[in-house]
C-alpha positions, 0 to 999 in steps of 0.5 A: 919601394915602388909604392912609397916612392910613387906616393912621394913622387906624386905629392912632390909633383903636385907641390911642384906644379903648385909652386911653378904655376903659382896656383891658389887652392880655389883655382879649378886647375889647382883643384883638378891637380889635387884630385888627379894626385889623389887618383894617382895614389889610389891607383898606386895602392891598387897596383900591388894586388893588380900585379899579384893577380897577374902573377897568380894568373887570375885573369878573370879578376883583372878582366872584371876589375878593369871592366868595372873601372872603365864602365864607372869612368864612362858613367862618371864622365857621362853624368858629369858632362850631361847633368853638370854642364857648368863644371870645369872640364879639368875637374871632370877628367880628374873625377873620372880618373878618381872613379877609375882608381877607386874602383881598381883599388876596391876591386883588387883589395876587396877580392884579395882580402875577402877571398884570401887567395894568396899566401905571404910568400906571394906578397914577399917572395924574396923573404920566402926564398931566403928562408928556404935557402937558409933552411935547406942549404945551411943545415 
């Protein structure tokens, strides 16, 4: 429930800020809010596999993904501030957050989809437990 609820809350927060501040989509502040909302959703989508990597003690994966995401955020900040000095700072921050979230998303999802390092019981442990209980104790 965390993933759908997080997406709904993120979208509701973006709509609320637009309504509360009476923003138009052409405003740099409004664009930064939308980009930050996208970054939040990207990080939310990466979170299940990030937690799974923690539960499976895949510390090297977590280290690699976090390092790559942080370096990408730093390089994005450097490029956007040094090369594009006319860009609004709120948009620069939002884009760097999006780079971080996208790197986390692709790193975690890519590893788990390509390596098949998990079983369905890792993703849905309660279902496995209920089937185990039903099979062993009721028969």
